[in-house]
Structures are given as C-alpha cells and as structure tokens.
N, CA, C and O atoms as a DFTB+ gen file, in Angstrom:
580 C
 N C O
     1  1      22.522     -16.086      11.748
     2  2      22.475     -14.552      11.483
     3  2      21.041     -14.143      11.795
     4  3      20.097     -14.776      11.321
     5  1      20.867     -13.063      12.610
     6  2      19.556     -12.495      12.854
     7  2      19.112     -11.801      11.526
     8  3      19.962     -11.415      10.723
     9  1      17.776     -11.645      11.302
    10  2      17.294     -10.935      10.011
    11  2      15.976     -10.379      10.582
    12  3      15.277     -10.939      11.426
    13  1      15.723      -9.089       9.943
    14  2      14.535      -8.309      10.351
    15  2      13.962      -7.807       9.064
    16  3      14.643      -7.324       8.159
    17  1      12.614      -7.959       9.043
    18  2      11.663      -7.390       7.846
    19  2      10.457      -6.539       8.516
    20  3       9.474      -7.051       9.052
    21  1      10.713      -5.106       8.388
    22  2       9.823      -4.319       9.090
    23  2       9.905      -3.094       8.325
    24  3      10.996      -2.705       7.907
    25  1       8.827      -2.451       8.107
    26  2       8.640      -1.320       7.468
    27  2       7.771      -0.504       7.999
    28  3       6.843      -1.131       8.510
    29  1       7.661       0.841       8.111
    30  2       6.855       1.693       8.741
    31  2       6.779       2.963       7.758
    32  3       7.762       3.675       7.552
    33  1       5.636       3.161       7.225
    34  2       5.143       4.244       6.243
    35  2       4.107       5.171       6.731
    36  3       3.143       4.735       7.360
    37  1       4.242       6.347       6.494
    38  2       2.951       7.418       6.488
    39  2       2.818       7.910       5.370
    40  3       3.864       8.215       4.796
    41  1       1.690       8.129       4.759
    42  2       1.192       8.698       3.596
    43  2      -0.285       8.613       3.456
    44  3      -1.046       8.281       4.365
    45  1      -0.699       9.002       2.015
    46  2      -1.926       9.165       1.662
    47  2      -2.357       7.987       0.693
    48  3      -1.501       7.366       0.063
    49  1      -3.658       7.709       0.594
    50  2      -4.155       6.426      -0.173
    51  2      -4.135       7.189      -1.662
    52  3      -4.542       8.336      -1.846
    53  1      -3.599       6.343      -2.643
    54  2      -3.771       6.911      -4.066
    55  2      -5.022       6.215      -4.619
    56  3      -5.357       6.490      -5.771
    57  1      -5.742       5.340      -3.905
    58  2      -6.890       4.687      -4.631
    59  2      -7.593       4.093      -3.372
    60  3      -6.988       3.664      -2.390
    61  1      -9.109       4.125      -3.543
    62  2      -9.841       3.449      -2.534
    63  2      -9.542       2.027      -2.405
    64  3      -9.216       1.327      -3.364
    65  1      -9.674       1.555      -1.044
    66  2      -9.146       0.051      -0.881
    67  2     -10.278      -0.695      -1.633
    68  3     -11.435      -0.329      -1.839
    69  1      -9.593      -1.924      -2.014
    70  2     -10.522      -3.003      -2.751
    71  2     -10.652      -4.008      -1.985
    72  3      -9.600      -4.492      -1.566
    73  1     -11.691      -4.515      -1.640
    74  2     -11.810      -5.809      -0.746
    75  2     -12.060      -7.052      -1.439
    76  3     -12.915      -7.109      -2.322
    77  1     -11.358      -8.067      -1.091
    78  2     -11.547      -9.247      -1.807
    79  2     -11.574     -10.406      -0.549
    80  3     -11.263     -10.147       0.614
    81  1     -11.916     -11.433      -0.932
    82  2     -12.151     -12.650      -0.056
    83  2     -11.102     -13.788      -0.588
    84  3     -10.878     -13.889      -1.794
    85  1     -10.534     -14.554       0.278
    86  2      -9.588     -15.577      -0.060
    87  2     -10.787     -17.059      -0.363
    88  3     -11.966     -17.037      -0.009
    89  1     -10.251     -17.997      -0.931
    90  2     -11.319     -19.020      -1.137
    91  2     -11.752     -19.464       0.334
    92  3     -12.890     -19.882       0.547
    93  1     -10.888     -19.365       1.236
    94  2     -11.387     -19.843       2.506
    95  2     -12.302     -18.672       3.318
    96  3     -12.640     -18.822       4.492
    97  1     -12.568     -17.765       2.702
    98  2     -13.495     -16.634       3.131
    99  2     -12.937     -15.472       3.897
   100  3     -13.647     -14.578       4.358
   101  1     -11.462     -15.534       4.026
   102  2     -10.608     -14.316       4.742
   103  2     -10.832     -13.191       4.007
   104  3     -10.831     -13.279       2.779
   105  1     -11.063     -11.930       4.663
   106  2     -10.928     -10.666       4.034
   107  2      -9.413     -10.238       3.611
   108  3      -8.427     -10.485       4.306
   109  1      -9.389      -9.630       2.497
   110  2      -8.052      -9.198       2.109
   111  2      -8.335      -7.690       1.383
   112  3      -8.893      -7.590       0.290
   113  1      -7.928      -6.713       2.056
   114  2      -7.999      -5.322       1.212
   115  2      -6.592      -4.948       0.605
   116  3      -5.560      -5.151       1.243
   117  1      -6.597      -4.386      -0.674
   118  2      -5.378      -3.791      -1.399
   119  2      -5.724      -2.518      -1.411
   120  3      -6.899      -2.153      -1.421
   121  1      -4.707      -1.720      -1.410
   122  2      -4.777      -0.055      -1.596
   123  2      -3.115       0.381      -2.034
   124  3      -2.171      -0.400      -1.920
   125  1      -3.027       1.547      -2.460
   126  2      -1.909       2.071      -2.729
   127  2      -1.864       3.300      -1.874
   128  3      -2.905       3.866      -1.542
   129  1      -0.464       3.802      -1.446
   130  2      -0.244       4.958      -0.734
   131  2       0.895       5.398      -1.282
   132  3       1.746       4.631      -1.734
   133  1       1.003       6.772      -1.284
   134  2       1.882       7.710      -1.757
   135  2       2.553       8.386      -0.311
   136  3       1.915       8.885       0.616
   137  1       3.888       8.252      -0.415
   138  2       4.861       8.981       0.570
   139  2       5.783       9.691       0.193
   140  3       6.643       9.300      -0.597
   141  1       5.734      11.100       0.813
   142  2       6.655      12.212       0.307
   143  2       7.893      11.864       0.887
   144  3       7.966      11.341       1.999
   145  1       8.997      12.167       0.090
   146  2      10.587      11.853       0.522
   147  2      10.894      13.219       1.064
   148  3      10.337      14.294       0.840
   149  1      12.002      12.891       1.895
   150  2      12.341      14.042       2.656
   151  2      13.115      14.871       1.529
   152  3      13.996      14.403       0.807
   153  1      12.669      16.087       1.504
   154  2      13.636      17.087       0.687
   155  2      15.222      17.176       1.104
   156  3      15.687      17.217       2.243
   157  1      15.930      17.196      -0.177
   158  2      17.415      17.500       0.215
   159  2      17.868      18.330      -0.955
   160  3      17.127      18.565      -1.910
   161  1      19.287      18.831      -0.843
   162  2      19.726      19.673      -1.556
   163  2      20.768      18.885      -2.483
   164  3      21.684      18.250      -1.960
   165  1      20.615      18.939      -3.791
   166  2      21.819      18.146      -4.725
   167  2      22.985      19.077      -4.839
   168  3      22.982      20.264      -4.512
   169  1      24.034      18.360      -5.369
   170  2      25.228      18.775      -5.753
   171  2      25.312      20.328      -6.571
   172  3      26.287      21.079      -6.587
   173  1      24.125      20.520      -7.159
   174  2      24.110      21.654      -7.758
   175  2      23.309      22.885      -6.957
   176  3      23.035      23.999      -7.401
   177  1      23.045      22.376      -5.742
   178  2      22.125      23.301      -4.762
   179  2      20.955      23.443      -5.052
   180  3      20.347      24.356      -4.494
   181  1      20.324      22.670      -5.926
   182  2      18.740      22.615      -6.005
   183  2      18.071      21.813      -4.984
   184  3      18.561      20.806      -4.473
   185  1      16.875      22.334      -4.700
   186  2      16.132      21.406      -3.778
   187  2      15.458      20.241      -4.408
   188  3      14.761      20.369      -5.415
   189  1      15.657      19.164      -3.845
   190  2      14.946      18.022      -4.543
   191  2      14.161      17.440      -3.788
   192  3      14.476      17.120      -2.642
   193  1      12.644      17.134      -4.479
   194  2      11.658      16.530      -3.447
   195  2      11.123      15.470      -4.489
   196  3      11.318      15.506      -5.704
   197  1      10.471      14.600      -3.845
   198  2       9.693      13.436      -4.587
   199  2       8.718      12.772      -3.813
   200  3       8.434      13.210      -2.698
   201  1       8.171      11.765      -4.275
   202  2       6.963      10.905      -3.984
   203  2       7.490       9.430      -4.325
   204  3       8.017       9.073      -5.379
   205  1       7.206       8.603      -3.108
   206  2       7.130       7.240      -3.594
   207  2       5.756       6.396      -3.488
   208  3       4.947       6.763      -2.635
   209  1       5.526       5.577      -4.093
   210  2       4.393       4.923      -4.086
   211  2       4.356       3.418      -3.827
   212  3       5.090       2.704      -4.509
   213  1       3.593       2.896      -2.934
   214  2       3.650       1.607      -2.397
   215  2       2.272       0.968      -2.424
   216  3       1.270       1.614      -2.115
   217  1       2.221      -0.522      -2.859
   218  2       1.148      -1.194      -2.745
   219  2       0.871      -1.986      -1.484
   220  3       1.729      -2.786      -1.111
   221  1      -0.258      -1.837      -0.787
   222  2      -0.481      -2.560       0.618
   223  2      -1.482      -3.595       0.541
   224  3      -2.489      -3.600      -0.167
   225  1      -1.058      -4.528       1.407
   226  2      -2.169      -5.443       1.521
   227  2      -2.576      -5.688       2.850
   228  3      -1.671      -5.822       3.675
   229  1      -3.861      -5.782       3.270
   230  2      -4.242      -5.887       4.616
   231  2      -5.291      -7.021       4.745
   232  3      -6.089      -7.271       3.842
   233  1      -5.237      -7.773       6.063
   234  2      -5.901      -8.875       6.222
   235  2      -6.817      -9.086       7.032
   236  3      -6.675      -8.294       7.963
   237  1      -7.848      -9.850       7.210
   238  2      -8.940     -10.074       8.424
   239  2      -9.655      -8.920       8.791
   240  3      -9.898      -8.105       7.901
   241  1     -10.056      -8.690       9.997
   242  2     -11.081      -7.730      10.399
   243  2     -10.274      -6.325      10.085
   244  3     -10.999      -5.406       9.704
   245  1      -9.004      -6.072      10.187
   246  2      -8.434      -4.830       9.638
   247  2      -8.655      -4.441       8.077
   248  3      -8.739      -3.296       7.633
   249  1      -8.737      -5.733       7.301
   250  2      -9.031      -5.241       5.941
   251  2     -10.665      -4.961       5.829
   252  3     -10.992      -4.271       4.863
   253  1     -11.475      -5.309       6.497
   254  2     -12.760      -4.887       6.363
   255  2     -13.127      -3.318       6.793
   256  3     -13.941      -2.622       6.186
   257  1     -12.212      -2.820       8.195
   258  2     -12.266      -1.625       8.599
   259  2     -11.715      -0.746       7.560
   260  3     -12.262       0.311       7.248
   261  1     -10.506      -1.231       6.963
   262  2      -9.956      -0.113       6.238
   263  2     -10.727       0.051       4.669
   264  3     -10.461       1.004       3.937
   265  1     -11.531      -0.832       4.356
   266  2     -12.203      -0.742       3.308
   267  2     -13.502       0.147       3.537
   268  3     -13.892       0.924       2.666
   269  1     -14.150      -0.012       4.758
   270  2     -15.338       0.517       5.046
   271  2     -14.958       2.035       5.534
   272  3     -15.788       2.899       5.249
   273  1     -13.798       2.435       6.234
   274  2     -13.528       3.930       6.379
   275  2     -12.555       4.678       5.674
   276  3     -12.494       5.899       5.818
   277  1     -11.773       4.048       4.911
   278  2     -10.674       4.801       4.291
   279  2     -11.085       4.919       2.673
   280  3     -11.707       4.067       2.039
   281  1     -10.595       6.146       2.187
   282  2     -10.814       6.359       0.714
   283  2      -9.723       6.868       0.280
   284  3      -8.804       7.069       1.074
   285  1      -9.594       7.184      -1.071
   286  2      -8.571       7.852      -1.918
   287  2      -8.471       9.329      -1.065
   288  3      -9.352      10.157      -0.833
   289  1      -6.985       9.309      -0.687
   290  2      -6.610      10.755      -0.191
   291  2      -6.600      10.647       1.385
   292  3      -6.222      11.598       2.070
   293  1      -7.008       9.515       1.910
   294  2      -7.042       9.310       3.420
   295  2      -5.785       9.358       3.943
   296  3      -4.976       8.878       3.149
   297  1      -5.237       9.786       5.070
   298  2      -3.988       9.674       5.591
   299  2      -3.993       8.370       6.478
   300  3      -4.888       8.142       7.292
   301  1      -2.806       7.445       6.232
   302  2      -2.461       6.385       7.192
   303  2      -1.148       6.065       7.357
   304  3      -0.300       6.314       6.501
   305  1      -0.875       5.433       8.585
   306  2       0.414       4.992       9.210
   307  2       0.382       3.538       9.011
   308  3      -0.554       2.893       9.484
   309  1       1.286       2.986       8.377
   310  2       1.412       1.386       8.117
   311  2       2.683       0.681       8.703
   312  3       3.841       0.859       8.325
   313  1       2.266      -0.116       9.654
   314  2       3.166      -0.769      10.026
   315  2       3.435      -2.121       9.539
   316  3       2.499      -2.832       9.903
   317  1       4.261      -2.760       8.905
   318  2       4.279      -4.264       8.341
   319  2       5.531      -4.560       8.048
   320  3       6.536      -4.154       8.632
   321  1       5.454      -5.396       6.979
   322  2       6.725      -6.097       6.474
   323  2       6.723      -6.194       4.825
   324  3       5.617      -6.217       4.286
   325  1       7.795      -6.247       4.072
   326  2       7.729      -6.353       2.891
   327  2       7.570      -7.892       2.405
   328  3       8.144      -8.814       2.984
   329  1       6.766      -8.061       1.328
   330  2       6.396      -9.413       0.918
   331  2       6.928      -9.477      -0.518
   332  3       6.994      -8.432      -1.165
   333  1       7.228     -10.394      -0.939
   334  2       7.607     -10.740      -2.587
   335  2       6.786     -11.868      -2.913
   336  3       6.698     -12.889      -2.232
   337  1       6.142     -11.617      -4.074
   338  2       5.386     -12.550      -4.640
   339  2       5.614     -12.816      -6.084
   340  3       5.635     -11.818      -6.804
   341  1       5.790     -13.992      -6.648
   342  2       6.197     -14.079      -7.956
   343  2       5.197     -15.227      -8.512
   344  3       4.778     -16.098      -7.750
   345  1       4.821     -15.179      -9.945
   346  2       3.946     -15.844     -10.718
   347  2       4.358     -15.869     -12.141
   348  3       5.278     -15.174     -12.572
   349  1       3.634     -16.710     -12.881
   350  2       3.807     -16.911     -14.376
   351  2       2.475     -16.612     -15.126
   352  3       1.433     -17.205     -14.846
   353  1       2.576     -15.573     -16.181
   354  2       1.592     -15.396     -16.812
   355  2       1.070     -16.424     -17.770
   356  3       1.814     -17.319     -18.173
   357  1      -0.447     -16.311     -18.230
   358  2      -0.855     -17.361     -19.218
   359  2       0.293     -17.291     -20.331
   360  3       0.672     -18.386     -20.745
   361  1       0.818     -16.301     -20.800
   362  2       1.823     -16.270     -21.946
   363  2       3.167     -16.980     -21.614
   364  3       3.892     -17.325     -22.547
   365  1       3.551     -17.227     -20.254
   366  2       4.736     -17.887     -19.757
   367  2       5.727     -17.029     -19.233
   368  3       6.820     -17.412     -18.816
   369  1       5.235     -15.585     -19.268
   370  2       6.153     -14.715     -18.773
   371  2       6.338     -14.725     -17.195
   372  3       5.356     -14.991     -16.503
   373  1       7.568     -14.443     -16.600
   374  2       7.768     -14.445     -15.061
   375  2       7.210     -12.968     -14.698
   376  3       7.368     -11.993     -15.433
   377  1       6.584     -12.950     -13.550
   378  2       6.307     -11.598     -13.005
   379  2       6.583     -11.485     -11.520
   380  3       6.374     -12.509     -10.870
   381  1       6.990     -10.484     -10.913
   382  2       7.120     -10.610      -9.594
   383  2       6.711      -9.274      -9.084
   384  3       6.552      -8.420      -9.955
   385  1       6.488      -8.885      -7.726
   386  2       6.011      -7.793      -7.123
   387  2       6.448      -7.819      -5.489
   388  3       6.317      -8.791      -4.745
   389  1       6.875      -6.798      -5.208
   390  2       7.245      -6.517      -3.711
   391  2       6.134      -5.340      -3.085
   392  3       6.061      -4.180      -3.489
   393  1       5.405      -5.873      -2.136
   394  2       3.980      -5.257      -1.617
   395  2       4.244      -5.119       0.076
   396  3       4.926      -5.953       0.670
   397  1       3.652      -4.031       0.721
   398  2       3.684      -4.053       1.942
   399  2       2.574      -5.014       2.477
   400  3       1.449      -4.987       1.978
   401  1       2.884      -5.828       3.452
   402  2       1.985      -6.670       4.088
   403  2       1.644      -6.091       5.557
   404  3       2.252      -6.442       6.568
   405  1       0.534      -5.108       5.533
   406  2       0.365      -4.312       6.628
   407  2      -0.185      -5.283       7.923
   408  3      -1.144      -6.056       7.922
   409  1       0.655      -5.003       8.898
   410  2       0.070      -5.605      10.188
   411  2      -0.613      -4.659      11.130
   412  3      -1.342      -5.065      12.035
   413  1      -0.373      -3.420      10.911
   414  2      -1.180      -2.332      11.520
   415  2      -1.408      -1.181      10.798
   416  3      -0.455      -0.606      10.271
   417  1      -2.679      -0.707      10.683
   418  2      -2.972       0.437       9.987
   419  2      -3.686       1.388      10.763
   420  3      -4.806       1.100      11.185
   421  1      -3.114       2.594      11.020
   422  2      -3.645       3.692      11.845
   423  2      -4.211       4.743      10.837
   424  3      -3.506       5.172       9.924
   425  1      -5.387       5.110      11.011
   426  2      -6.012       6.200      10.563
   427  2      -5.476       7.405      10.774
   428  3      -5.114       7.582      11.938
   429  1      -5.261       8.515       9.851
   430  2      -4.717       9.587      10.151
   431  2      -5.314      10.576       9.200
   432  3      -5.635      10.183       8.079
   433  1      -5.537      12.139       9.633
   434  2      -5.936      13.128       8.724
   435  2      -4.887      13.138       7.720
   436  3      -3.774      12.711       8.029
   437  1      -5.131      13.604       6.486
   438  2      -4.467      13.965       5.366
   439  2      -3.349      15.275       5.959
   440  3      -3.639      16.054       6.867
   441  1      -2.304      15.267       5.343
   442  2      -1.487      16.524       5.604
   443  2      -2.136      17.650       5.531
   444  3      -2.786      17.878       4.511
   445  1      -2.098      18.617       6.622
   446  2      -2.511      19.967       6.639
   447  2      -3.904      19.916       6.944
   448  3      -4.419      21.026       7.074
   449  1      -4.710      18.861       7.105
   450  2      -5.900      18.893       7.259
   451  2      -6.345      18.542       8.919
   452  3      -5.615      17.837       9.616
   453  1      -7.327      18.991       9.315
   454  2      -7.887      18.564      10.767
   455  2      -8.712      17.130      10.516
   456  3      -9.231      16.863       9.433
   457  1      -8.744      16.467      11.392
   458  2      -9.997      15.231      11.358
   459  2     -11.117      15.733      11.003
   460  3     -11.650      16.625      11.664
   461  1     -11.652      15.229       9.888
   462  2     -13.103      15.327       9.677
   463  2     -13.304      16.305       8.639
   464  3     -14.433      16.379       8.152
   465  1     -12.215      17.217       8.138
   466  2     -12.290      18.037       7.155
   467  2     -12.303      17.205       5.753
   468  3     -11.843      16.067       5.664
   469  1     -12.796      17.809       4.840
   470  2     -12.976      17.124       3.458
   471  2     -11.668      17.819       2.695
   472  3     -10.599      18.203       3.169
   473  1     -12.120      17.828       1.463
   474  2     -10.918      18.469       0.536
   475  2     -10.632      17.433      -0.488
   476  3     -10.941      16.264      -0.261
   477  1     -10.039      17.797      -1.641
   478  2      -9.622      16.972      -2.796
   479  2      -8.615      15.799      -2.370
   480  3      -7.981      15.978      -1.330
   481  1      -8.455      14.839      -2.952
   482  2      -7.472      13.699      -2.727
   483  2      -6.131      14.293      -2.829
   484  3      -6.060      15.356      -3.446
   485  1      -5.266      13.892      -2.428
   486  2      -3.651      14.403      -2.473
   487  2      -3.205      13.476      -3.621
   488  3      -3.430      12.269      -3.713
   489  1      -2.440      14.374      -4.597
   490  2      -1.684      13.796      -5.733
   491  2      -2.460      12.950      -6.699
   492  3      -3.623      12.646      -6.430
   493  1      -1.802      12.495      -7.967
   494  2      -2.364      11.898      -8.802
   495  2      -2.258      10.413      -8.504
   496  3      -1.277       9.953      -7.920
   497  1      -3.347       9.618      -8.936
   498  2      -3.555       8.223      -8.749
   499  2      -2.172       7.492      -9.184
   500  3      -1.555       7.912     -10.163
   501  1      -1.707       6.395      -8.435
   502  2      -0.677       5.741      -8.961
   503  2      -1.046       4.518      -9.699
   504  3      -1.837       3.759      -9.139
   505  1      -0.578       4.194     -10.922
   506  2      -0.903       3.093     -11.461
   507  2      -0.534       1.788     -10.619
   508  3       0.599       1.658     -10.155
   509  1      -1.564       0.788     -10.430
   510  2      -1.195       0.006      -9.731
   511  2      -0.203      -1.181     -10.234
   512  3      -0.531      -1.848     -11.216
   513  1       0.984      -1.428      -9.566
   514  2       2.025      -2.266      -9.833
   515  2       2.596      -1.939     -11.209
   516  3       3.004      -2.838     -11.944
   517  1       2.624      -0.787     -11.520
   518  2       3.483      -0.057     -12.585
   519  2       2.627      -0.627     -13.793
   520  3       3.299      -0.962     -14.769
   521  1       1.407      -0.775     -13.878
   522  2       1.042      -1.145     -15.137
   523  2       0.939      -2.777     -15.659
   524  3       0.375      -3.085     -16.708
   525  1       1.553      -3.714     -14.784
   526  2       1.760      -4.987     -15.034
   527  2       0.442      -5.676     -14.474
   528  3      -0.096      -5.054     -13.558
   529  1      -0.163      -6.853     -14.873
   530  2      -1.115      -7.555     -14.414
   531  2      -0.743      -8.438     -13.361
   532  3      -0.150      -9.497     -13.569
   533  1      -1.131      -7.961     -12.055
   534  2      -0.848      -8.925     -10.873
   535  2      -2.014      -9.735     -10.630
   536  3      -3.139      -9.267     -10.456
   537  1      -1.688     -11.110     -10.620
   538  2      -2.857     -12.095     -10.155
   539  2      -3.356     -11.648      -8.789
   540  3      -2.726     -10.897      -8.045
   541  1      -4.679     -12.237      -8.499
   542  2      -5.245     -11.863      -7.306
   543  2      -4.479     -12.692      -6.255
   544  3      -3.899     -13.710      -6.634
   545  1      -4.435     -12.304      -4.890
   546  2      -4.085     -13.228      -3.788
   547  2      -5.162     -14.290      -3.532
   548  3      -6.347     -14.036      -3.319
   549  1      -4.631     -15.463      -3.576
   550  2      -5.500     -16.542      -3.253
   551  2      -5.323     -17.098      -1.975
   552  3      -6.105     -17.978      -1.614
   553  1      -4.282     -16.670      -1.123
   554  2      -4.415     -17.422       0.012
   555  2      -3.716     -18.835       0.209
   556  3      -3.309     -19.365      -0.825
   557  1      -3.582     -19.309       1.049
   558  2      -2.526     -20.384       1.191
   559  2      -1.306     -20.323       1.617
   560  3      -1.078     -19.555       2.552
   561  1      -0.252     -21.086       1.063
   562  2       0.886     -21.181       1.816
   563  2       1.638     -19.817       1.474
   564  3       2.563     -19.491       2.218
   565  1       1.295     -18.985       0.377
   566  2       2.101     -17.510       0.509
   567  2       1.670     -16.757       1.535
   568  3       2.470     -15.947       2.001
   569  1       0.534     -16.839       2.020
   570  2      -0.234     -15.796       2.795
   571  2      -0.793     -16.691       4.202
   572  3      -1.935     -17.148       4.255
   573  1       0.098     -16.831       5.178
   574  2      -0.214     -17.503       6.391
   575  2      -1.221     -16.676       7.239
   576  3      -0.820     -15.667       7.819
   577  1      -2.639     -17.110       7.335
   578  2      -3.220     -16.377       8.398
   579  2      -4.176     -17.445       9.033
   580  3      -4.865     -17.153      10.011
C-alpha cells in the first residue's frame, strides 16, 4: 500500500526562531507559525474564521538561515512532513507531539505588507506545544540527517 506524508503551510511566525545544535554539531531551528483557516458559513448563517498554530523544526543550513533572517511576524511558506515524537517525563508521564519537519522554508512578506516594510507582529504568540514541557531534539535515530 502506498503512503504519503507531506504538508504545505503558509503563515506567519508566532515567535522568533530558536537555534540549537545536536550533539553531533548539526544546527536545528524551531519556531511556531499561525495559519489562517479558510472562512466558511456555518448552519446558522454566521461567518466562521479561525487560526491554527503549528510548531516547525528546520535542519542544517536552512536552520541557520531561518534563525538569521526570520523573526516573529515574518511570513513563510513551509513544505515538509509531519513528525511524531514521544518521550517520558522525569515523573514517568508519557508525552507526545506532532510537529512539522520542514524540508523547504520560503521567506514571504506578511499578509498585506510589501517586502521590507515593518509593522507589528501578526496575532498573539502561541504557547509552544500547548504548555507541555517538550524535551530538546537530541538527534540520532529519530532525526536522520
């Protein structure tokens, strides 16, 4: 049976990219993006809009470039795949997260802006991983680079 794991997202950063390095010295950047949902009309005739928040992980040279040039509010197009990680806390609780593993990050202007214009960041900051404590990415078998 064939399978496919691919995601394309266009949105704005909810926080500045954070750059870390694996024990092997490979760069890894993490950041969040907000993506507006397509508005629709519900059964009561009301227009419904919304925003979805996603956590993104970028690797290697693209991680360094992302960290250097993007900031909260920057527009991006992400092409990648979904990645599931699980771990156990020091207290023995099981935790898991699904994040976007970016294979390509395209820099875009924020919605309604021309390239190079300033302006305040878009929307409220998203709480990283819904307020749960996510361990750092260590590299190795879970992240083949």
